[in-house]
A tleap script that builds the chain and sets N, CA, C and O, in Angstrom:
source leaprc.protein.ff14SB
mol = sequence {
  NMET LYS SER LEU PHE CYS ARG PHE ILE GLU
  ASP ARG SER GLY ALA THR ALA ILE GLU TYR
  GLY LEU ILE ALA ALA LEU ILE ALA ALA ALA
  LEU VAL SER GLY MET THR VAL ILE GLY GLY
  ALA ILE ASN ASN THR MET ASP GLY ALA ALA
  ASN HIE ILE LYS ASN SER CGLN
}
set mol.1.N position { 0.981 -1.073 0.018 }
set mol.1.CA position { -0.232 -0.215 0.043 }
set mol.1.C position { 0.774 1.155 -0.193 }
set mol.1.O position { 0.545 1.987 -1.072 }
set mol.2.N position { 1.926 1.231 0.753 }
set mol.2.CA position { 2.933 2.372 0.695 }
set mol.2.C position { 3.674 2.622 -0.461 }
set mol.2.O position { 3.984 3.786 -0.712 }
set mol.3.N position { 3.965 1.824 -1.114 }
set mol.3.CA position { 4.515 1.727 -2.605 }
set mol.3.C position { 3.731 2.521 -3.622 }
set mol.3.O position { 4.162 3.386 -4.384 }
set mol.4.N position { 2.198 1.953 -3.462 }
set mol.4.CA position { 1.187 2.619 -4.521 }
set mol.4.C position { 0.787 4.002 -4.396 }
set mol.4.O position { 0.346 4.779 -5.243 }
set mol.5.N position { 1.109 4.199 -2.769 }
set mol.5.CA position { 0.891 5.748 -2.623 }
set mol.5.C position { 2.207 6.735 -2.959 }
set mol.5.O position { 2.048 7.876 -3.393 }
set mol.6.N position { 3.476 6.172 -2.711 }
set mol.6.CA position { 4.538 6.686 -3.241 }
set mol.6.C position { 4.681 7.020 -4.706 }
set mol.6.O position { 5.036 8.074 -5.236 }
set mol.7.N position { 4.304 5.822 -5.253 }
set mol.7.CA position { 3.998 5.744 -6.846 }
set mol.7.C position { 3.040 7.067 -7.465 }
set mol.7.O position { 3.345 7.844 -8.369 }
set mol.8.N position { 1.928 7.029 -6.736 }
set mol.8.CA position { 0.863 7.882 -6.869 }
set mol.8.C position { 1.604 9.505 -6.679 }
set mol.8.O position { 1.457 10.371 -7.541 }
set mol.9.N position { 2.264 9.686 -5.631 }
set mol.9.CA position { 2.886 10.919 -5.265 }
set mol.9.C position { 3.817 11.302 -6.370 }
set mol.9.O position { 3.819 12.476 -6.741 }
set mol.10.N position { 4.728 10.297 -7.015 }
set mol.10.CA position { 5.734 10.609 -7.712 }
set mol.10.C position { 5.373 10.853 -9.533 }
set mol.10.O position { 6.187 11.133 -10.413 }
set mol.11.N position { 3.874 10.629 -9.666 }
set mol.11.CA position { 3.537 10.678 -10.840 }
set mol.11.C position { 3.134 11.860 -11.391 }
set mol.11.O position { 2.084 12.444 -11.123 }
set mol.12.N position { 4.075 12.248 -12.256 }
set mol.12.CA position { 3.429 13.880 -12.508 }
set mol.12.C position { 2.567 13.882 -13.856 }
set mol.12.O position { 2.205 15.027 -14.127 }
set mol.13.N position { 2.185 13.030 -14.674 }
set mol.13.CA position { 1.639 12.959 -16.084 }
set mol.13.C position { 0.152 14.015 -15.438 }
set mol.13.O position { -0.406 14.957 -16.001 }
set mol.14.N position { -0.101 13.463 -14.248 }
set mol.14.CA position { -1.805 14.320 -14.110 }
set mol.14.C position { -1.697 15.730 -13.829 }
set mol.14.O position { -2.619 16.494 -14.111 }
set mol.15.N position { -0.533 16.155 -13.244 }
set mol.15.CA position { 0.038 17.223 -13.048 }
set mol.15.C position { 0.247 18.269 -14.302 }
set mol.15.O position { 0.002 19.476 -14.310 }
set mol.16.N position { 0.662 17.620 -15.139 }
set mol.16.CA position { 0.667 18.311 -16.192 }
set mol.16.C position { -0.441 18.537 -17.155 }
set mol.16.O position { -0.361 19.460 -17.965 }
set mol.17.N position { -1.384 17.814 -17.116 }
set mol.17.CA position { -2.548 17.967 -17.412 }
set mol.17.C position { -3.436 19.041 -16.746 }
set mol.17.O position { -4.020 19.881 -17.430 }
set mol.18.N position { -3.530 19.000 -15.385 }
set mol.18.CA position { -4.048 20.093 -14.601 }
set mol.18.C position { -3.510 21.408 -14.839 }
set mol.18.O position { -4.182 22.439 -14.810 }
set mol.19.N position { -1.871 21.313 -15.151 }
set mol.19.CA position { -1.373 22.805 -15.204 }
set mol.19.C position { -2.088 23.630 -16.942 }
set mol.19.O position { -2.505 24.771 -17.137 }
set mol.20.N position { -1.963 22.517 -17.846 }
set mol.20.CA position { -2.539 23.050 -19.311 }
set mol.20.C position { -4.076 23.265 -19.190 }
set mol.20.O position { -4.630 23.957 -20.044 }
set mol.21.N position { -4.987 22.565 -17.908 }
set mol.21.CA position { -5.974 23.021 -17.809 }
set mol.21.C position { -6.483 24.564 -17.327 }
set mol.21.O position { -7.280 25.335 -17.862 }
set mol.22.N position { -5.623 24.692 -16.001 }
set mol.22.CA position { -5.077 26.138 -15.476 }
set mol.22.C position { -5.042 27.279 -16.517 }
set mol.22.O position { -5.839 28.211 -16.632 }
set mol.23.N position { -3.700 26.938 -17.410 }
set mol.23.CA position { -3.435 27.964 -18.329 }
set mol.23.C position { -4.604 28.285 -19.043 }
set mol.23.O position { -5.008 29.447 -19.016 }
set mol.24.N position { -5.397 27.138 -19.884 }
set mol.24.CA position { -6.309 27.316 -21.021 }
set mol.24.C position { -7.406 28.386 -20.157 }
set mol.24.O position { -7.715 29.466 -20.661 }
set mol.25.N position { -8.016 27.891 -18.632 }
set mol.25.CA position { -8.957 28.940 -17.814 }
set mol.25.C position { -8.481 30.295 -17.761 }
set mol.25.O position { -9.151 31.253 -18.147 }
set mol.26.N position { -7.207 30.382 -17.236 }
set mol.26.CA position { -6.790 31.814 -17.383 }
set mol.26.C position { -6.842 32.603 -18.733 }
set mol.26.O position { -7.313 33.739 -18.783 }
set mol.27.N position { -6.482 32.138 -19.515 }
set mol.27.CA position { -6.581 32.460 -21.027 }
set mol.27.C position { -8.057 32.792 -21.355 }
set mol.27.O position { -8.271 33.874 -21.901 }
set mol.28.N position { -9.095 31.972 -21.077 }
set mol.28.CA position { -10.486 32.130 -21.283 }
set mol.28.C position { -10.742 33.578 -20.950 }
set mol.28.O position { -10.949 34.615 -21.580 }
set mol.29.N position { -10.618 33.126 -19.428 }
set mol.29.CA position { -11.019 34.511 -18.581 }
set mol.29.C position { -10.528 35.619 -18.475 }
set mol.29.O position { -11.101 36.465 -17.788 }
set mol.30.N position { -9.198 35.932 -19.207 }
set mol.30.CA position { -8.645 36.932 -19.988 }
set mol.30.C position { -9.204 37.758 -21.498 }
set mol.30.O position { -9.248 38.919 -21.905 }
set mol.31.N position { -9.513 36.635 -21.920 }
set mol.31.CA position { -10.229 36.968 -23.419 }
set mol.31.C position { -11.743 37.354 -23.049 }
set mol.31.O position { -12.335 38.214 -23.701 }
set mol.32.N position { -12.420 36.597 -21.840 }
set mol.32.CA position { -13.704 37.189 -21.768 }
set mol.32.C position { -13.790 38.549 -21.199 }
set mol.32.O position { -14.587 39.397 -21.600 }
set mol.33.N position { -12.903 38.728 -20.211 }
set mol.33.CA position { -12.858 40.241 -19.609 }
set mol.33.C position { -12.350 41.650 -20.446 }
set mol.33.O position { -12.480 42.829 -20.117 }
set mol.34.N position { -11.722 41.048 -21.658 }
set mol.34.CA position { -11.008 41.840 -22.515 }
set mol.34.C position { -12.137 42.256 -23.322 }
set mol.34.O position { -12.335 43.467 -23.419 }
set mol.35.N position { -13.163 41.182 -24.112 }
set mol.35.CA position { -13.826 41.528 -25.120 }
set mol.35.C position { -15.353 42.011 -24.105 }
set mol.35.O position { -16.284 42.520 -24.730 }
set mol.36.N position { -15.475 41.839 -22.800 }
set mol.36.CA position { -16.639 42.585 -22.502 }
set mol.36.C position { -15.992 44.230 -22.328 }
set mol.36.O position { -16.783 45.164 -22.459 }
set mol.37.N position { -14.867 44.447 -22.099 }
set mol.37.CA position { -14.488 46.180 -21.979 }
set mol.37.C position { -14.550 46.325 -23.361 }
set mol.37.O position { -15.230 47.307 -23.661 }
set mol.38.N position { -14.041 45.644 -24.444 }
set mol.38.CA position { -14.039 46.243 -25.719 }
set mol.38.C position { -15.352 46.521 -26.329 }
set mol.38.O position { -15.636 47.492 -27.030 }
set mol.39.N position { -16.245 45.386 -25.916 }
set mol.39.CA position { -17.664 45.447 -26.234 }
set mol.39.C position { -18.535 46.838 -25.778 }
set mol.39.O position { -19.269 47.549 -26.465 }
set mol.40.N position { -18.213 46.926 -24.543 }
set mol.40.CA position { -18.701 47.801 -24.022 }
set mol.40.C position { -18.290 49.731 -24.560 }
set mol.40.O position { -19.012 50.722 -24.449 }
set mol.41.N position { -17.239 49.638 -24.978 }
set mol.41.CA position { -16.517 50.659 -25.718 }
set mol.41.C position { -17.268 50.642 -26.880 }
set mol.41.O position { -18.080 51.539 -27.105 }
set mol.42.N position { -17.082 49.688 -27.670 }
set mol.42.CA position { -17.737 49.710 -29.120 }
set mol.42.C position { -19.420 50.351 -29.085 }
set mol.42.O position { -19.975 51.196 -29.788 }
set mol.43.N position { -19.831 49.635 -28.092 }
set mol.43.CA position { -21.213 50.099 -27.857 }
set mol.43.C position { -21.457 51.650 -27.528 }
set mol.43.O position { -22.469 52.194 -27.970 }
set mol.44.N position { -20.658 52.266 -26.858 }
set mol.44.CA position { -20.761 53.623 -26.416 }
set mol.44.C position { -20.302 54.290 -27.642 }
set mol.44.O position { -20.749 55.427 -27.796 }
set mol.45.N position { -19.512 53.841 -28.550 }
set mol.45.CA position { -19.221 54.533 -29.713 }
set mol.45.C position { -20.289 54.694 -30.683 }
set mol.45.O position { -20.630 55.779 -31.155 }
set mol.46.N position { -20.853 53.452 -30.987 }
set mol.46.CA position { -22.086 53.488 -31.732 }
set mol.46.C position { -23.441 54.246 -31.211 }
set mol.46.O position { -24.245 54.904 -31.871 }
set mol.47.N position { -23.435 54.037 -30.247 }
set mol.47.CA position { -24.498 55.155 -29.429 }
set mol.47.C position { -24.116 56.678 -29.622 }
set mol.47.O position { -24.973 57.558 -29.709 }
set mol.48.N position { -22.818 56.902 -29.677 }
set mol.48.CA position { -22.721 58.425 -29.603 }
set mol.48.C position { -22.858 58.993 -31.224 }
set mol.48.O position { -23.196 60.092 -31.664 }
set mol.49.N position { -22.453 57.774 -31.867 }
set mol.49.CA position { -22.588 58.010 -33.600 }
set mol.49.C position { -23.990 58.343 -33.781 }
set mol.49.O position { -24.357 59.442 -34.196 }
set mol.50.N position { -24.904 57.235 -33.417 }
set mol.50.CA position { -26.315 57.183 -33.391 }
set mol.50.C position { -26.905 58.657 -33.114 }
set mol.50.O position { -27.614 59.391 -33.803 }
set mol.51.N position { -26.398 58.786 -31.978 }
set mol.51.CA position { -26.989 60.261 -31.431 }
set mol.51.C position { -26.764 61.467 -32.052 }
set mol.51.O position { -27.546 62.418 -32.063 }
set mol.52.N position { -25.462 61.398 -32.672 }
set mol.52.CA position { -24.911 62.508 -33.470 }
set mol.52.C position { -25.641 62.723 -34.894 }
set mol.52.O position { -25.789 63.833 -35.405 }
set mol.53.N position { -26.096 61.455 -35.489 }
set mol.53.CA position { -26.656 61.310 -36.617 }
set mol.53.C position { -27.947 61.570 -36.534 }
set mol.53.O position { -28.425 61.993 -37.586 }
set mol.54.N position { -28.796 61.447 -35.503 }
set mol.54.CA position { -30.108 61.549 -34.756 }
set mol.54.C position { -30.344 62.842 -34.864 }
set mol.54.O position { -31.208 63.297 -35.615 }
set mol.55.N position { -29.430 63.694 -33.958 }
set mol.55.CA position { -29.419 65.007 -33.842 }
set mol.55.C position { -29.148 66.261 -34.915 }
set mol.55.O position { -29.421 67.461 -34.886 }
set mol.56.N position { -28.534 65.466 -35.792 }
set mol.56.CA position { -28.091 66.315 -36.953 }
set mol.56.C position { -29.279 66.446 -38.230 }
set mol.56.O position { -29.134 67.141 -39.236 }
set mol.57.N position { -30.193 65.795 -37.983 }
set mol.57.CA position { -31.215 65.700 -39.021 }
set mol.57.C position { -32.309 66.813 -38.739 }
set mol.57.O position { -33.279 66.929 -39.488 }
savepdb mol mol.pdb
quit
């Protein structure tokens, strides 16, 4: 039983998969937050343009 536990502790293949999963999750979170900020800025720009066109008529 002790050798099985030691072998489990020394196995690094699962740790690599978890690390890749964490990196992918961090990249996804950064992309979502970046797109949210950019989307808000684009929305404000389009609203400003629409109001300018509406008021100039």
